[in-house]
C-alpha positions as CSV (number, residue, x, y, z in Angstrom):
1,M,-4.2,-10.7,-42.8
2,A,-1.9,-11.1,-45.8
3,G,-1.0,-14.5,-47.3
4,G,-3.0,-16.4,-44.7
5,R,-0.8,-15.2,-41.8
6,P,-2.0,-13.0,-38.9
7,S,-0.6,-9.4,-38.8
8,R,2.0,-8.6,-36.2
9,A,-0.5,-6.5,-34.3
10,A,-2.9,-9.4,-34.1
11,A,-0.1,-11.8,-33.1
12,K,0.9,-9.5,-30.2
13,R,-2.6,-9.1,-28.8
14,P,-3.1,-11.3,-25.8
15,K,-5.7,-14.1,-26.2
16,Q,-8.9,-13.3,-24.4
17,P,-9.7,-15.9,-21.7
18,D,-12.5,-18.4,-22.3
19,W,-14.5,-17.0,-19.4
20,D,-17.3,-19.6,-19.8
21,H,-14.9,-22.5,-19.6
22,L,-13.0,-20.9,-16.7
23,A,-16.3,-20.2,-14.8
24,A,-17.4,-23.8,-15.2
25,A,-14.0,-25.1,-14.0
26,A,-14.1,-22.8,-10.9
27,L,-17.7,-23.8,-10.1
28,T,-16.8,-27.5,-10.5
29,A,-13.8,-27.0,-8.2
30,R,-16.1,-25.3,-5.7
31,R,-18.1,-28.5,-5.3
32,A,-15.0,-30.3,-4.1
33,A,-14.2,-27.7,-1.4
34,Y,-13.8,-28.9,2.1
35,A,-15.4,-26.3,4.3
36,P,-17.1,-27.9,7.3
37,Y,-16.4,-25.0,9.6
38,S,-17.3,-21.9,7.6
39,R,-19.5,-23.6,5.1
40,F,-18.1,-21.0,2.6
41,K,-17.0,-23.1,-0.3
42,V,-14.8,-21.5,-2.9
43,G,-13.4,-22.8,-6.2
44,A,-10.9,-21.3,-8.5
45,A,-9.5,-22.0,-12.0
46,L,-6.2,-20.5,-13.1
47,V,-5.0,-20.2,-16.7
48,T,-1.2,-20.6,-17.0
49,E,0.9,-18.9,-19.6
50,D,0.8,-22.0,-21.8
51,G,-3.0,-22.1,-21.7
52,A,-3.5,-24.9,-19.2
53,V,-6.4,-24.6,-16.7
54,V,-5.5,-25.6,-13.1
55,P,-8.4,-26.0,-10.7
56,G,-8.3,-25.6,-6.9
57,C,-10.6,-25.2,-3.9
58,N,-10.5,-24.1,-0.3
59,V,-9.6,-26.7,2.3
60,E,-10.4,-25.9,6.0
61,N,-8.9,-27.3,9.2
62,A,-10.0,-27.4,12.8
63,S,-6.9,-25.2,13.5
64,F,-8.2,-22.3,11.5
65,G,-4.7,-20.9,10.7
66,L,-4.0,-24.0,8.7
67,C,-6.9,-23.4,6.3
68,I,-5.9,-22.8,2.7
69,C,-8.0,-20.6,0.4
70,A,-8.9,-21.7,-3.2
71,E,-6.8,-19.0,-4.7
72,R,-3.6,-20.0,-2.9
73,N,-4.4,-23.6,-3.5
74,V,-4.6,-23.2,-7.2
75,I,-1.4,-21.1,-7.4
76,T,0.6,-23.5,-5.3
77,T,-0.6,-26.4,-7.5
78,A,0.4,-24.5,-10.7
79,V,3.8,-23.7,-9.2
80,A,4.2,-27.4,-8.3
81,L,3.6,-28.1,-12.0
82,G,6.4,-25.8,-13.0
83,Q,4.1,-22.8,-13.9
84,T,4.7,-19.3,-12.5
85,R,3.1,-17.1,-15.2
86,F,-0.6,-16.7,-15.3
87,S,-3.1,-14.8,-17.5
88,A,-6.5,-15.2,-15.8
89,M,-8.3,-16.7,-12.9
90,A,-12.0,-17.4,-12.2
91,I,-13.1,-17.5,-8.5
92,A,-16.5,-19.1,-7.7
93,T,-18.4,-18.6,-4.4
94,G,-22.0,-18.8,-3.3
95,A,-22.0,-15.1,-2.3
96,S,-24.2,-12.5,-4.0
97,P,-22.6,-10.4,-5.4
98,P,-19.7,-12.8,-6.2
99,A,-17.0,-12.4,-3.5
100,P,-13.5,-11.1,-4.2
101,P,-10.4,-12.8,-2.7
102,C,-9.3,-12.1,0.9
103,G,-6.4,-9.8,1.5
104,M,-4.0,-12.7,2.1
105,C,-4.9,-14.2,-1.2
106,L,-4.6,-10.8,-3.0
107,Q,-1.0,-10.4,-1.7
108,F,-0.2,-14.0,-2.6
109,M,-1.5,-13.6,-6.1
110,A,0.4,-10.3,-6.6
111,E,3.6,-12.2,-6.1
112,F,3.1,-13.8,-9.5
113,C,1.0,-11.5,-11.7
114,L,-0.2,-8.1,-10.5
115,D,-2.2,-7.5,-13.7
116,L,-4.0,-10.8,-13.5
117,E,-7.5,-10.8,-15.1
118,L,-10.1,-12.0,-12.7
119,L,-13.7,-13.3,-13.1
120,L,-15.7,-13.5,-9.9
121,V,-18.8,-15.8,-10.3
122,N,-21.4,-17.4,-8.1
123,D,-23.7,-20.3,-8.6
124,Q,-26.6,-18.0,-9.3
125,G,-25.0,-16.9,-12.6
126,E,-23.8,-13.5,-11.5
127,R,-20.4,-12.5,-12.9
128,R,-18.0,-9.6,-12.4
129,T,-14.6,-9.1,-14.2
130,T,-11.8,-7.1,-12.7
131,R,-8.0,-7.0,-12.4
132,L,-5.9,-8.0,-9.5
133,S,-4.3,-4.5,-9.7
134,K,-7.6,-2.9,-9.0
135,L,-8.2,-5.0,-5.8
136,I,-4.7,-4.6,-4.4
137,Q,-3.2,-1.3,-5.4
138,Q,-0.1,-1.3,-3.3
139,P,1.1,-4.9,-2.7
140,F,4.1,-5.6,-0.6
141,R,7.2,-6.0,-2.7
142,W,10.7,-7.1,-1.6
143,K,13.2,-4.6,-2.8
144,G,15.1,-5.9,-5.8
145,I,12.9,-8.9,-6.5
146,Q,10.5,-8.7,-9.4
147,P,8.8,-11.9,-10.5
């Protein structure tokens, strides 16, 4: 650092997510989940390009096809807020080890950010980091459209 300014290399390096803050936000969102049928509550917290944290949870319905997963809930909320670029997401479940997103959510997430950093957590304190691209290696892409 010369003259009090960060070097160009440091300025280009992506900021590391605050995983503790994201995990806490996802675990808090999980408590709000509406899962009377499966009893499998899921919370998610998404970091947008501008650094905002958007929470979401799963919401079930008696007509099971109408259920929405936490991961899709949090992305649709972010899109409704005008955000379509994301850097990280934490997903909280009660499963041990922490559960990854379902296939439908993986495809939905890949529409926006195939290289999304993910933190999978549970309420027992277990954590696992991965990337979306490792969980869905060949997502469906519409020819000519690249988000």
